[in-house]
Biopython code that builds the backbone (N, CA, C, O; Angstrom):
import numpy as np
from Bio.PDB.StructureBuilder import StructureBuilder

atoms = [
    (1, "UNK", "N", (-5.931, 19.560, -3.706)),
    (1, "UNK", "CA", (-5.911, 18.414, -2.814)),
    (1, "UNK", "C", (-6.726, 17.254, -3.397)),
    (1, "UNK", "O", (-6.393, 16.086, -3.196)),
    (2, "UNK", "N", (-7.787, 17.591, -4.114)),
    (2, "UNK", "CA", (-8.613, 16.554, -4.721)),
    (2, "UNK", "C", (-7.817, 15.746, -5.740)),
    (2, "UNK", "O", (-7.977, 14.529, -5.836)),
    (3, "UNK", "N", (-6.966, 16.421, -6.494)),
    (3, "UNK", "CA", (-6.133, 15.743, -7.487)),
    (3, "UNK", "C", (-5.129, 14.799, -6.817)),
    (3, "UNK", "O", (-4.864, 13.706, -7.316)),
    (4, "UNK", "N", (-4.582, 15.231, -5.694)),
    (4, "UNK", "CA", (-3.621, 14.408, -4.953)),
    (4, "UNK", "C", (-4.299, 13.135, -4.443)),
    (4, "UNK", "O", (-3.750, 12.042, -4.579)),
    (5, "UNK", "N", (-5.476, 13.273, -3.864)),
    (5, "UNK", "CA", (-6.172, 12.108, -3.323)),
    (5, "UNK", "C", (-6.647, 11.165, -4.430)),
    (5, "UNK", "O", (-6.638, 9.947, -4.252)),
    (6, "UNK", "N", (-7.058, 11.716, -5.560)),
    (6, "UNK", "CA", (-7.466, 10.883, -6.684)),
    (6, "UNK", "C", (-6.283, 10.079, -7.198)),
    (6, "UNK", "O", (-6.399, 8.879, -7.446)),
    (7, "UNK", "N", (-5.153, 10.740, -7.357)),
    (7, "UNK", "CA", (-3.961, 10.052, -7.840)),
    (7, "UNK", "C", (-3.490, 9.003, -6.833)),
    (7, "UNK", "O", (-3.043, 7.924, -7.223)),
    (8, "UNK", "N", (-3.589, 9.316, -5.540)),
    (8, "UNK", "CA", (-3.203, 8.352, -4.507)),
    (8, "UNK", "C", (-4.095, 7.113, -4.561)),
    (8, "UNK", "O", (-3.612, 5.994, -4.391)),
    (9, "UNK", "N", (-5.376, 7.307, -4.793)),
    (9, "UNK", "CA", (-6.271, 6.150, -4.859)),
    (9, "UNK", "C", (-6.018, 5.308, -6.105)),
    (9, "UNK", "O", (-6.287, 4.107, -6.112)),
    (10, "UNK", "N", (-5.506, 5.932, -7.146)),
    (10, "UNK", "CA", (-5.194, 5.187, -8.372)),
    (10, "UNK", "C", (-3.930, 4.349, -8.202)),
    (10, "UNK", "O", (-3.873, 3.216, -8.681)),
    (11, "UNK", "N", (-2.917, 4.889, -7.528)),
    (11, "UNK", "CA", (-1.655, 4.146, -7.407)),
    (11, "UNK", "C", (-1.603, 3.230, -6.185)),
    (11, "UNK", "O", (-0.653, 2.460, -6.046)),
    (12, "UNK", "N", (-2.589, 3.294, -5.304)),
    (12, "UNK", "CA", (-2.594, 2.421, -4.121)),
    (12, "UNK", "C", (-2.552, 0.940, -4.461)),
    (12, "UNK", "O", (-1.780, 0.210, -3.840)),
    (13, "UNK", "N", (-3.349, 0.454, -5.423)),
    (13, "UNK", "CA", (-3.251, -0.982, -5.750)),
    (13, "UNK", "C", (-1.872, -1.395, -6.264)),
    (13, "UNK", "O", (-1.433, -2.523, -6.036)),
    (14, "UNK", "N", (-1.202, -0.496, -6.945)),
    (14, "UNK", "CA", (0.155, -0.785, -7.429)),
    (14, "UNK", "C", (1.097, -0.942, -6.239)),
    (14, "UNK", "O", (1.935, -1.843, -6.212)),
    (15, "UNK", "N", (0.951, -0.065, -5.268)),
    (15, "UNK", "CA", (1.797, -0.125, -4.071)),
    (15, "UNK", "C", (1.513, -1.403, -3.290)),
    (15, "UNK", "O", (2.442, -2.061, -2.821)),
    (16, "UNK", "N", (0.233, -1.761, -3.144)),
    (16, "UNK", "CA", (-0.121, -3.002, -2.441)),
    (16, "UNK", "C", (0.521, -4.197, -3.135)),
    (16, "UNK", "O", (1.076, -5.074, -2.473)),
    (17, "UNK", "N", (0.451, -4.237, -4.453)),
    (17, "UNK", "CA", (1.031, -5.355, -5.199)),
    (17, "UNK", "C", (2.542, -5.419, -5.027)),
    (17, "UNK", "O", (3.101, -6.503, -4.861)),
    (18, "UNK", "N", (3.206, -4.270, -5.064)),
    (18, "UNK", "CA", (4.664, -4.263, -4.907)),
    (18, "UNK", "C", (5.087, -4.666, -3.494)),
    (18, "UNK", "O", (6.093, -5.355, -3.323)),
    (19, "UNK", "N", (4.338, -4.247, -2.495)),
    (19, "UNK", "CA", (4.658, -4.642, -1.113)),
    (19, "UNK", "C", (4.467, -6.146, -0.956)),
    (19, "UNK", "O", (5.282, -6.807, -0.311)),
    (20, "UNK", "N", (3.406, -6.692, -1.534)),
    (20, "UNK", "CA", (3.195, -8.136, -1.466)),
    (20, "UNK", "C", (4.310, -8.891, -2.178)),
    (20, "UNK", "O", (4.745, -9.945, -1.713)),
    (21, "UNK", "N", (4.767, -8.360, -3.295)),
    (21, "UNK", "CA", (5.869, -8.970, -4.017)),
    (21, "UNK", "C", (7.133, -9.000, -3.160)),
    (21, "UNK", "O", (7.842, -10.005, -3.121)),
    (22, "UNK", "N", (7.404, -7.906, -2.483)),
    (22, "UNK", "CA", (8.583, -7.855, -1.602)),
    (22, "UNK", "C", (8.417, -8.824, -0.436)),
    (22, "UNK", "O", (9.372, -9.503, -0.058)),
    (23, "UNK", "N", (7.211, -8.898, 0.142)),
    (23, "UNK", "CA", (6.981, -9.816, 1.252)),
    (23, "UNK", "C", (7.200, -11.264, 0.842)),
    (23, "UNK", "O", (7.708, -12.059, 1.632)),
    (24, "UNK", "N", (6.828, -11.614, -0.370)),
    (24, "UNK", "CA", (6.954, -13.000, -0.822)),
    (24, "UNK", "C", (8.369, -13.356, -1.261)),
    (24, "UNK", "O", (8.745, -14.528, -1.233)),
    (25, "UNK", "N", (9.161, -12.361, -1.668)),
    (25, "UNK", "CA", (10.493, -12.666, -2.193)),
    (25, "UNK", "C", (11.620, -12.427, -1.200)),
    (25, "UNK", "O", (12.668, -13.064, -1.298)),
    (26, "UNK", "N", (11.425, -11.525, -0.249)),
    (26, "UNK", "CA", (12.478, -11.170, 0.697)),
    (26, "UNK", "C", (11.946, -11.366, 2.118)),
    (26, "UNK", "O", (10.807, -11.002, 2.413)),
    (27, "UNK", "N", (12.759, -11.932, 2.982)),
    (27, "UNK", "CA", (12.372, -12.078, 4.384)),
    (27, "UNK", "C", (12.447, -10.714, 5.065)),
    (27, "UNK", "O", (13.529, -10.166, 5.276)),
    (28, "UNK", "N", (11.273, -10.179, 5.403)),
    (28, "UNK", "CA", (11.177, -8.849, 6.004)),
    (28, "UNK", "C", (10.421, -8.962, 7.319)),
    (28, "UNK", "O", (9.404, -9.650, 7.407)),
    (29, "UNK", "N", (10.925, -8.281, 8.334)),
    (29, "UNK", "CA", (10.221, -8.210, 9.603)),
    (29, "UNK", "C", (8.923, -7.427, 9.404)),
    (29, "UNK", "O", (8.933, -6.359, 8.793)),
    (30, "UNK", "N", (7.814, -7.947, 9.914)),
    (30, "UNK", "CA", (6.511, -7.321, 9.707)),
    (30, "UNK", "C", (6.417, -5.911, 10.271)),
    (30, "UNK", "O", (5.588, -5.121, 9.820)),
    (31, "UNK", "N", (7.245, -5.587, 11.239)),
    (31, "UNK", "CA", (7.174, -4.241, 11.819)),
    (31, "UNK", "C", (7.660, -3.175, 10.840)),
    (31, "UNK", "O", (7.329, -2.001, 11.000)),
    (32, "UNK", "N", (8.436, -3.562, 9.836)),
    (32, "UNK", "CA", (8.954, -2.603, 8.860)),
    (32, "UNK", "C", (8.079, -2.468, 7.612)),
    (32, "UNK", "O", (8.375, -1.653, 6.738)),
    (33, "UNK", "N", (7.012, -3.254, 7.521)),
    (33, "UNK", "CA", (6.178, -3.211, 6.328)),
    (33, "UNK", "C", (5.511, -1.851, 6.089)),
    (33, "UNK", "O", (5.460, -1.418, 4.938)),
    (34, "UNK", "N", (4.997, -1.157, 7.110)),
    (34, "UNK", "CA", (4.450, 0.181, 6.830)),
    (34, "UNK", "C", (5.509, 1.152, 6.289)),
    (34, "UNK", "O", (5.211, 1.959, 5.409)),
    (35, "UNK", "N", (6.715, 1.081, 6.798)),
    (35, "UNK", "CA", (7.790, 1.931, 6.292)),
    (35, "UNK", "C", (8.140, 1.568, 4.853)),
    (35, "UNK", "O", (8.333, 2.450, 4.016)),
    (36, "UNK", "N", (8.221, 0.281, 4.569)),
    (36, "UNK", "CA", (8.500, -0.165, 3.205)),
    (36, "UNK", "C", (7.378, 0.275, 2.273)),
    (36, "UNK", "O", (7.628, 0.711, 1.149)),
    (37, "UNK", "N", (6.152, 0.158, 2.744)),
    (37, "UNK", "CA", (5.006, 0.577, 1.945)),
    (37, "UNK", "C", (5.052, 2.076, 1.659)),
    (37, "UNK", "O", (4.758, 2.507, 0.544)),
    (38, "UNK", "N", (5.418, 2.862, 2.655)),
    (38, "UNK", "CA", (5.550, 4.311, 2.455)),
    (38, "UNK", "C", (6.636, 4.629, 1.438)),
    (38, "UNK", "O", (6.435, 5.459, 0.552)),
    (39, "UNK", "N", (7.790, 3.971, 1.561)),
    (39, "UNK", "CA", (8.890, 4.218, 0.625)),
    (39, "UNK", "C", (8.533, 3.795, -0.798)),
    (39, "UNK", "O", (8.883, 4.483, -1.757)),
    (40, "UNK", "N", (7.849, 2.681, -0.937)),
    (40, "UNK", "CA", (7.415, 2.248, -2.268)),
    (40, "UNK", "C", (6.398, 3.232, -2.834)),
    (40, "UNK", "O", (6.424, 3.539, -4.026)),
    (41, "UNK", "N", (5.505, 3.724, -1.984)),
    (41, "UNK", "CA", (4.541, 4.719, -2.434)),
    (41, "UNK", "C", (5.217, 5.982, -2.927)),
    (41, "UNK", "O", (4.831, 6.537, -3.956)),
    (42, "UNK", "N", (6.224, 6.437, -2.199)),
    (42, "UNK", "CA", (6.976, 7.626, -2.633)),
    (42, "UNK", "C", (7.683, 7.365, -3.954)),
    (42, "UNK", "O", (7.718, 8.233, -4.826)),
    (43, "UNK", "N", (8.245, 6.173, -4.102)),
    (43, "UNK", "CA", (8.938, 5.817, -5.341)),
    (43, "UNK", "C", (7.969, 5.771, -6.522)),
    (43, "UNK", "O", (8.245, 6.332, -7.582)),
    (44, "UNK", "N", (6.841, 5.103, -6.331)),
    (44, "UNK", "CA", (5.850, 5.010, -7.404)),
    (44, "UNK", "C", (5.305, 6.390, -7.751)),
    (44, "UNK", "O", (5.125, 6.716, -8.924)),
    (45, "UNK", "N", (5.045, 7.194, -6.732)),
    (45, "UNK", "CA", (4.555, 8.547, -6.984)),
    (45, "UNK", "C", (5.548, 9.396, -7.745)),
    (45, "UNK", "O", (5.162, 10.166, -8.625)),
    (46, "UNK", "N", (6.818, 9.265, -7.421)),
    (46, "UNK", "CA", (7.826, 10.073, -8.109)),
    (46, "UNK", "C", (8.063, 9.592, -9.536)),
    (46, "UNK", "O", (8.384, 10.392, -10.415)),
    (47, "UNK", "N", (7.908, 8.296, -9.772)),
    (47, "UNK", "CA", (8.140, 7.747, -11.113)),
    (47, "UNK", "C", (6.923, 7.840, -12.023)),
    (47, "UNK", "O", (6.994, 7.437, -13.184)),
    (48, "UNK", "N", (5.818, 8.359, -11.526)),
    (48, "UNK", "CA", (4.578, 8.398, -12.306)),
    (48, "UNK", "C", (4.443, 9.673, -13.118)),
    (48, "UNK", "O", (3.326, 10.042, -13.482)),
    (49, "UNK", "N", (5.527, 10.354, -13.413)),
    (49, "UNK", "CA", (5.448, 11.630, -14.127)),
    (49, "UNK", "C", (4.860, 11.520, -15.533)),
    (49, "UNK", "O", (4.264, 12.495, -15.991)),
    (50, "UNK", "N", (4.988, 10.389, -16.257)),
    (50, "UNK", "CA", (4.374, 10.365, -17.592)),
    (50, "UNK", "C", (2.843, 10.307, -17.563)),
    (50, "UNK", "O", (2.192, 10.598, -18.567)),
    (51, "UNK", "N", (2.276, 9.937, -16.428)),
    (51, "UNK", "CA", (0.836, 9.726, -16.338)),
    (51, "UNK", "C", (0.067, 10.915, -15.797)),
    (51, "UNK", "O", (-1.164, 10.907, -15.809)),
    (52, "UNK", "N", (0.752, 11.923, -15.330)),
    (52, "UNK", "CA", (0.083, 13.088, -14.754)),
    (52, "UNK", "C", (0.926, 14.332, -14.969)),
    (52, "UNK", "O", (2.137, 14.254, -15.175)),
    (53, "UNK", "N", (0.273, 15.469, -14.918)),
    (53, "UNK", "CA", (0.989, 16.738, -15.062)),
    (53, "UNK", "C", (1.247, 17.393, -13.702)),
    (53, "UNK", "O", (1.582, 18.576, -13.639)),
    (54, "UNK", "N", (1.093, 16.638, -12.625)),
    (54, "UNK", "CA", (1.305, 17.176, -11.287)),
    (54, "UNK", "C", (2.787, 17.416, -11.048)),
    (54, "UNK", "O", (3.643, 16.744, -11.624)),
    (55, "UNK", "N", (3.074, 18.386, -10.189)),
    (55, "UNK", "CA", (4.455, 18.649, -9.791)),
    (55, "UNK", "C", (4.994, 17.477, -8.977)),
    (55, "UNK", "O", (4.230, 16.653, -8.474)),
    (56, "UNK", "N", (6.327, 17.414, -8.853)),
    (56, "UNK", "CA", (6.970, 16.332, -8.112)),
    (56, "UNK", "C", (6.501, 16.299, -6.661)),
    (56, "UNK", "O", (6.258, 15.220, -6.119)),
    (57, "UNK", "N", (6.371, 17.437, -6.037)),
    (57, "UNK", "CA", (5.957, 17.485, -4.624)),
    (57, "UNK", "C", (4.570, 16.880, -4.456)),
    (57, "UNK", "O", (4.329, 16.128, -3.512)),
    (58, "UNK", "N", (3.664, 17.202, -5.361)),
    (58, "UNK", "CA", (2.311, 16.656, -5.267)),
    (58, "UNK", "C", (2.299, 15.158, -5.549)),
    (58, "UNK", "O", (1.534, 14.419, -4.929)),
    (59, "UNK", "N", (3.132, 14.706, -6.470)),
    (59, "UNK", "CA", (3.235, 13.269, -6.730)),
    (59, "UNK", "C", (3.807, 12.533, -5.522)),
    (59, "UNK", "O", (3.384, 11.420, -5.210)),
    (60, "UNK", "N", (4.773, 13.161, -4.839)),
    (60, "UNK", "CA", (5.331, 12.542, -3.630)),
    (60, "UNK", "C", (4.284, 12.463, -2.520)),
    (60, "UNK", "O", (4.205, 11.465, -1.804)),
    (61, "UNK", "N", (3.475, 13.528, -2.381)),
    (61, "UNK", "CA", (2.388, 13.483, -1.399)),
    (61, "UNK", "C", (1.422, 12.361, -1.740)),
    (61, "UNK", "O", (1.003, 11.609, -0.860)),
    (62, "UNK", "N", (1.069, 12.247, -3.016)),
    (62, "UNK", "CA", (0.159, 11.177, -3.449)),
    (62, "UNK", "C", (0.762, 9.806, -3.169)),
    (62, "UNK", "O", (0.072, 8.907, -2.689)),
    (63, "UNK", "N", (2.042, 9.647, -3.469)),
    (63, "UNK", "CA", (2.714, 8.382, -3.204)),
    (63, "UNK", "C", (2.778, 8.054, -1.726)),
    (63, "UNK", "O", (2.609, 6.900, -1.333)),
    (64, "UNK", "N", (3.022, 9.066, -0.908)),
    (64, "UNK", "CA", (3.036, 8.850, 0.539)),
    (64, "UNK", "C", (1.676, 8.428, 1.063)),
    (64, "UNK", "O", (1.572, 7.510, 1.878)),
    (65, "UNK", "N", (0.638, 9.098, 0.594)),
    (65, "UNK", "CA", (-0.720, 8.713, 0.989)),
    (65, "UNK", "C", (-1.043, 7.304, 0.507)),
    (65, "UNK", "O", (-1.648, 6.516, 1.235)),
    (66, "UNK", "N", (-0.642, 6.992, -0.712)),
    (66, "UNK", "CA", (-0.905, 5.659, -1.261)),
    (66, "UNK", "C", (-0.170, 4.589, -0.467)),
    (66, "UNK", "O", (-0.722, 3.519, -0.213)),
    (67, "UNK", "N", (1.071, 4.865, -0.073)),
    (67, "UNK", "CA", (1.839, 3.901, 0.711)),
    (67, "UNK", "C", (1.226, 3.651, 2.077)),
    (67, "UNK", "O", (1.130, 2.507, 2.520)),
    (68, "UNK", "N", (0.813, 4.715, 2.741)),
    (68, "UNK", "CA", (0.191, 4.553, 4.052)),
    (68, "UNK", "C", (-1.176, 3.888, 3.924)),
    (68, "UNK", "O", (-1.550, 3.065, 4.760)),
    (69, "UNK", "N", (-1.913, 4.240, 2.891)),
    (69, "UNK", "CA", (-3.212, 3.604, 2.675)),
    (69, "UNK", "C", (-3.047, 2.136, 2.328)),
    (69, "UNK", "O", (-3.851, 1.304, 2.748)),
    (70, "UNK", "N", (-2.025, 1.815, 1.575)),
    (70, "UNK", "CA", (-1.798, 0.424, 1.186)),
    (70, "UNK", "C", (-1.504, -0.448, 2.397)),
    (70, "UNK", "O", (-2.014, -1.564, 2.486)),
    (71, "UNK", "N", (-0.700, 0.032, 3.323)),
    (71, "UNK", "CA", (-0.402, -0.772, 4.508)),
    (71, "UNK", "C", (-1.630, -0.904, 5.393)),
    (71, "UNK", "O", (-1.855, -1.967, 5.973)),
    (72, "UNK", "N", (-2.418, 0.135, 5.510)),
    (72, "UNK", "CA", (-3.646, 0.066, 6.300)),
    (72, "UNK", "C", (-4.704, -0.772, 5.629)),
    (72, "UNK", "O", (-5.445, -1.488, 6.303)),
    (73, "UNK", "N", (-4.792, -0.700, 4.321)),
    (73, "UNK", "CA", (-5.780, -1.471, 3.572)),
    (73, "UNK", "C", (-5.495, -2.961, 3.698)),
    (73, "UNK", "O", (-6.421, -3.755, 3.863)),
    (74, "UNK", "N", (-4.239, -3.344, 3.623)),
    (74, "UNK", "CA", (-3.892, -4.758, 3.761)),
    (74, "UNK", "C", (-4.205, -5.248, 5.173)),
    (74, "UNK", "O", (-4.737, -6.345, 5.340)),
    (75, "UNK", "N", (-3.884, -4.450, 6.186)),
    (75, "UNK", "CA", (-4.149, -4.855, 7.569)),
    (75, "UNK", "C", (-5.644, -4.982, 7.819)),
    (75, "UNK", "O", (-6.088, -5.907, 8.500)),
    (76, "UNK", "N", (-6.419, -4.059, 7.270)),
    (76, "UNK", "CA", (-7.863, -4.106, 7.435)),
    (76, "UNK", "C", (-8.441, -5.335, 6.754)),
    (76, "UNK", "O", (-9.294, -6.017, 7.322)),
    (77, "UNK", "N", (-7.986, -5.623, 5.547)),
    (77, "UNK", "CA", (-8.471, -6.805, 4.840)),
    (77, "UNK", "C", (-8.087, -8.092, 5.541)),
    (77, "UNK", "O", (-8.855, -9.054, 5.554)),
    (78, "UNK", "N", (-6.916, -8.111, 6.116)),
    (78, "UNK", "CA", (-6.453, -9.308, 6.816)),
    (78, "UNK", "C", (-7.302, -9.568, 8.061)),
    (78, "UNK", "O", (-7.562, -10.719, 8.411)),
    (79, "UNK", "N", (-7.728, -8.500, 8.723)),
    (79, "UNK", "CA", (-8.540, -8.658, 9.929)),
    (79, "UNK", "C", (-9.991, -8.998, 9.614)),
    (79, "UNK", "O", (-10.631, -9.701, 10.395)),
    (80, "UNK", "N", (-10.525, -8.527, 8.502)),
    (80, "UNK", "CA", (-11.938, -8.732, 8.214)),
    (80, "UNK", "C", (-12.222, -10.053, 7.525)),
    (80, "UNK", "O", (-13.340, -10.559, 7.619)),
    (81, "UNK", "N", (-11.247, -10.625, 6.836)),
    (81, "UNK", "CA", (-11.449, -11.926, 6.194)),
    (81, "UNK", "C", (-11.252, -13.002, 7.244)),
    (81, "UNK", "O", (-10.183, -13.094, 7.848)),
    (82, "UNK", "N", (-12.274, -13.816, 7.469)),
    (82, "UNK", "CA", (-12.148, -14.824, 8.538)),
    (82, "UNK", "C", (-11.109, -15.883, 8.203)),
    (82, "UNK", "O", (-10.956, -16.290, 7.051)),
    (83, "UNK", "N", (-10.412, -16.310, 9.219)),
    (83, "UNK", "CA", (-9.402, -17.354, 9.092)),
    (83, "UNK", "C", (-10.092, -18.706, 9.248)),
    (83, "UNK", "O", (-10.795, -18.927, 10.234)),
    (84, "UNK", "N", (-9.901, -19.611, 8.293)),
    (84, "UNK", "CA", (-10.574, -20.907, 8.335)),
    (84, "UNK", "C", (-10.157, -21.722, 9.546)),
    (84, "UNK", "O", (-10.970, -22.470, 10.088)),
    (85, "UNK", "N", (-8.914, -21.598, 9.982)),
    (85, "UNK", "CA", (-8.449, -22.348, 11.147)),
    (85, "UNK", "C", (-9.179, -21.905, 12.405)),
    (85, "UNK", "O", (-9.539, -22.733, 13.242)),
    (86, "UNK", "N", (-9.401, -20.596, 12.543)),
    (86, "UNK", "CA", (-10.108, -20.099, 13.718)),
    (86, "UNK", "C", (-11.578, -20.494, 13.690)),
    (86, "UNK", "O", (-12.160, -20.756, 14.743)),
    (87, "UNK", "N", (-12.195, -20.544, 12.505)),
    (87, "UNK", "CA", (-13.599, -20.941, 12.402)),
    (87, "UNK", "C", (-13.790, -22.385, 12.832)),
    (87, "UNK", "O", (-14.778, -22.699, 13.496)),
    (88, "UNK", "N", (-12.875, -23.264, 12.471)),
    (88, "UNK", "CA", (-12.973, -24.673, 12.854)),
    (88, "UNK", "C", (-12.800, -24.848, 14.351)),
    (88, "UNK", "O", (-13.454, -25.698, 14.956)),
    (89, "UNK", "N", (-11.924, -24.052, 14.956)),
    (89, "UNK", "CA", (-11.688, -24.149, 16.394)),
    (89, "UNK", "C", (-12.888, -23.645, 17.168)),
    (89, "UNK", "O", (-13.207, -24.192, 18.223)),
    (90, "UNK", "N", (-13.570, -22.607, 16.671)),
    (90, "UNK", "CA", (-14.726, -22.060, 17.368)),
    (90, "UNK", "C", (-15.939, -22.965, 17.256)),
    (90, "UNK", "O", (-16.798, -22.938, 18.137)),
    (91, "UNK", "N", (-16.037, -23.764, 16.203)),
    (91, "UNK", "CA", (-17.182, -24.629, 16.001)),
    (91, "UNK", "C", (-17.135, -25.855, 16.922)),
    (91, "UNK", "O", (-18.178, -26.430, 17.231)),
    (92, "UNK", "N", (-15.972, -26.247, 17.348)),
    (92, "UNK", "CA", (-15.841, -27.467, 18.171)),
    (92, "UNK", "C", (-16.191, -27.245, 19.599)),
    (92, "UNK", "O", (-16.128, -28.176, 20.402)),
]
sb = StructureBuilder()
sb.init_structure("model")
sb.init_model(0)
sb.init_chain("A")
sb.init_seg("    ")
for serial, (resi, resn, name, xyz) in enumerate(atoms, 1):
    if name == "N":
        sb.init_residue(resn, " ", resi, " ")
    sb.init_atom(name, np.array(xyz, "f"), 0.0, 1.0, " ", f" {name:<3s}", serial, name[0])
structure = sb.get_structure()
């Protein structure tokens, strides 16, 4: 399990970048972004066979974890970084 979580943490930034790329290039409803992130994570995990000796099932688990973590990580970062428009409104 430790190997799966380590691999998931390594591929999470790749998944975040790919989801952002899709968001910027294709009009996607925000409610489907976690699903898209999960699918991209599974894809990246399955295609990462040259970089690890893990079985396909373990790579898919890692990709799934990375996809779910990527969608949660982006949402958390979006909430914690203050919005400049809201700061100006609160100061007035």
